[in-house]
C-alpha positions as CSV (number, residue, x, y, z in Angstrom):
1,M,69.8,-76.9,81.8
2,G,69.8,-73.3,81.4
3,A,66.8,-71.8,79.6
4,V,66.9,-71.5,75.9
5,P,66.1,-68.0,74.5
6,V,63.1,-67.6,72.6
7,A,65.2,-66.2,69.7
8,A,67.3,-69.3,69.6
9,L,64.3,-71.4,68.9
10,A,62.8,-68.7,66.4
11,S,62.6,-71.0,63.2
12,S,63.8,-74.5,63.0
13,T,62.8,-77.7,61.5
14,W,63.1,-81.2,63.1
15,D,62.5,-84.0,60.1
16,F,62.2,-87.5,61.5
17,R,62.4,-90.9,60.0
18,V,60.2,-93.1,62.3
19,F,61.1,-96.8,63.0
20,L,59.1,-99.5,64.7
21,D,61.9,-101.6,66.1
22,D,64.3,-101.8,63.0
23,K,61.5,-101.2,60.6
24,E,61.0,-97.9,59.2
25,I,57.2,-97.0,59.1
26,G,57.0,-93.2,58.3
27,T,57.9,-89.6,59.0
28,H,57.2,-86.9,61.5
29,R,58.2,-83.4,60.7
30,F,58.0,-80.4,63.1
31,D,58.3,-76.8,61.6
32,L,58.6,-73.9,64.0
33,I,58.0,-70.4,62.4
34,D,59.0,-67.1,63.8
35,K,55.9,-64.7,63.8
36,G,57.6,-62.0,65.5
37,G,58.6,-61.0,69.1
38,S,57.8,-63.9,71.3
39,E,55.1,-65.2,68.6
40,R,55.9,-68.5,67.1
41,Q,53.8,-71.3,65.3
42,L,54.4,-75.1,65.2
43,V,53.3,-77.3,62.6
44,S,53.5,-81.1,63.0
45,Q,52.7,-83.8,60.6
46,A,53.0,-87.4,61.1
47,R,52.5,-90.4,58.6
48,M,53.1,-93.9,59.4
49,A,52.0,-97.4,58.1
50,V,52.9,-100.9,59.7
51,K,52.6,-103.6,57.2
52,V,52.6,-107.2,57.9
53,L,53.2,-109.8,55.1
54,F,52.5,-107.0,52.7
55,V,49.3,-106.0,54.2
56,T,48.9,-102.5,56.0
57,A,48.0,-103.4,59.5
58,Y,48.1,-100.0,61.1
59,T,48.0,-96.7,59.8
60,Y,48.4,-93.2,61.6
61,D,48.0,-89.7,60.3
62,H,48.3,-86.5,62.5
63,H,48.2,-82.8,61.6
64,D,48.5,-80.4,64.4
65,V,48.9,-76.5,64.4
66,E,50.0,-74.8,67.6
67,D,50.3,-70.8,68.4
68,W,52.9,-70.2,71.2
69,N,53.5,-67.0,73.2
70,G,56.9,-67.3,74.6
71,D,56.6,-70.9,76.4
72,C,52.8,-70.7,76.9
73,L,50.4,-72.4,74.3
74,S,48.0,-69.9,72.9
75,K,45.9,-71.8,70.3
76,L,46.0,-75.3,68.9
77,T,44.1,-77.2,66.4
78,S,44.8,-81.0,65.6
79,K,43.2,-83.6,63.7
80,T,44.5,-87.3,64.0
81,D,43.2,-90.6,62.3
82,D,44.5,-93.6,64.6
83,N,44.0,-96.5,62.4
84,G,40.5,-95.3,61.6
85,D,39.8,-93.8,65.5
86,E,39.4,-90.3,64.7
87,H,40.1,-87.4,67.1
88,Q,39.9,-83.7,66.8
89,V,41.2,-81.1,69.5
90,N,40.8,-77.4,69.7
91,V,42.7,-75.4,72.4
92,Q,42.0,-71.6,72.9
93,R,44.0,-69.5,75.6
94,Q,41.2,-67.1,77.0
95,G,42.6,-64.5,79.6
96,D,43.7,-66.4,82.7
97,A,42.5,-70.0,81.3
98,T,43.0,-72.4,78.6
99,I,40.2,-74.2,77.0
100,V,40.6,-77.7,75.6
101,Q,37.7,-78.8,73.5
102,T,37.5,-82.5,72.3
103,G,34.9,-84.9,70.9
104,K,34.6,-86.0,74.6
105,G,33.8,-82.5,76.0
106,K,35.6,-79.4,77.4
107,Q,38.0,-78.9,80.1
108,T,39.4,-75.5,81.5
109,L,43.2,-75.3,82.5
110,G,45.6,-72.8,83.8
111,D,46.6,-69.6,81.5
112,C,50.0,-71.3,80.7
113,V,50.0,-74.8,79.5
114,M,52.3,-77.0,77.2
115,T,51.9,-79.8,75.0
116,F,54.6,-82.6,74.5
117,A,56.8,-79.8,72.9
118,Y,59.9,-81.8,72.6
119,W,61.6,-79.0,70.4
120,N,61.2,-76.8,73.3
121,P,63.6,-77.7,76.3
122,A,61.2,-75.6,78.7
123,M,59.1,-78.7,78.4
124,L,61.5,-80.8,80.5
125,K,60.6,-78.7,83.4
126,Q,56.8,-79.4,83.2
127,T,54.6,-81.8,85.5
128,R,51.7,-81.8,83.2
129,L,51.5,-81.8,79.3
130,V,48.6,-81.5,76.9
131,N,48.3,-84.4,74.6
132,S,47.7,-82.7,71.2
133,Q,46.2,-86.0,69.8
134,D,43.4,-86.4,72.3
135,G,43.5,-83.4,74.3
136,E,44.4,-85.2,77.6
137,N,46.2,-83.2,80.4
138,V,48.8,-85.8,81.3
139,E,50.7,-85.9,84.7
140,V,54.4,-86.4,83.9
141,K,57.7,-87.0,85.6
142,I,60.6,-86.1,83.8
143,T,64.1,-87.1,84.9
144,D,67.6,-86.1,83.6
145,A,69.3,-89.6,83.1
146,G,72.9,-88.0,82.2
147,A,75.1,-88.0,79.2
148,D,74.3,-90.3,76.6
149,P,76.0,-90.1,73.2
150,I,74.0,-91.3,70.2
151,V,74.5,-91.6,66.5
152,V,72.7,-88.6,64.6
153,R,72.8,-88.9,60.7
154,G,75.6,-91.2,61.0
155,V,77.6,-89.2,63.3
156,K,78.5,-90.1,67.1
157,T,77.1,-87.1,68.7
158,Q,77.3,-85.9,72.5
159,A,73.9,-85.8,74.0
160,R,72.0,-86.1,77.4
161,R,68.9,-88.3,77.8
162,Y,65.7,-87.4,79.6
163,E,63.2,-89.8,80.7
164,L,59.5,-88.7,80.3
165,R,57.0,-91.0,82.2
166,S,53.3,-90.4,83.0
167,T,52.1,-91.3,86.3
168,N,49.5,-93.5,84.7
169,Q,52.3,-95.7,83.3
170,K,50.9,-95.3,79.8
171,L,53.6,-93.3,78.3
172,S,57.4,-94.3,78.6
173,I,59.6,-92.0,76.4
174,D,63.1,-91.3,76.2
175,L,64.3,-87.9,74.8
176,W,68.0,-86.8,73.7
177,Y,69.4,-83.2,73.6
178,S,72.3,-81.7,72.3
179,P,74.8,-79.8,74.8
180,S,73.2,-76.6,73.3
181,D,69.7,-78.0,74.0
182,E,68.9,-78.9,70.4
183,W,66.3,-82.0,70.5
184,L,67.9,-84.9,68.7
185,A,66.0,-88.0,69.1
186,L,63.1,-90.0,70.7
187,E,62.4,-93.5,71.6
188,S,59.2,-94.7,73.1
189,K,57.6,-98.2,74.3
190,T,54.4,-99.2,72.6
191,E,51.8,-101.3,74.3
192,R,53.1,-104.2,72.9
193,G,56.5,-103.8,74.1
194,Q,58.1,-102.6,70.8
195,K,60.2,-99.6,70.4
196,L,59.1,-96.4,68.1
197,I,62.1,-94.5,67.2
198,Y,62.7,-91.0,65.8
199,K,66.1,-90.4,63.7
200,L,66.6,-87.3,62.3
201,K,67.1,-87.2,58.4
């Protein structure tokens, strides 16, 4: 996969319907805003609710704002309510280091880090990614699984699938991209063995 020019990702929106197996549970929208030059801002908003017998059994609300310079994260602020478990993350690039601050403390990373920035194909070449929900610097292995056509907005679409796995085996995520490297879909496994599926609106 060739590198995608920054200009090609200047301003875009990925608006997903989210399913747990075959049941729709919410939405997750990503807005990428061109700030001029190599500067971009990504705004991510997720809202999900799982109901069992008409009773809400699980809720998830996540809001994340990320500032980027090229493929390097400059700043991040996020708030997450994971079924009552609240997280706040603040990331700031300072010179040759990136400082990650969470409720559990502070860690110092290198000068160019990436989050799980599925919208940017440069992410597929990384071996560590910062989780915007809890600030963890996750070691990952990302493998090209080959051509795998999928249905996007009701149309069968040529795509390539990538397998993202964390070395601690907590994350198992599959990602699909178009021949022009546009992010098309996501599917991950939950701890209970269910499938969390993102489908573009």
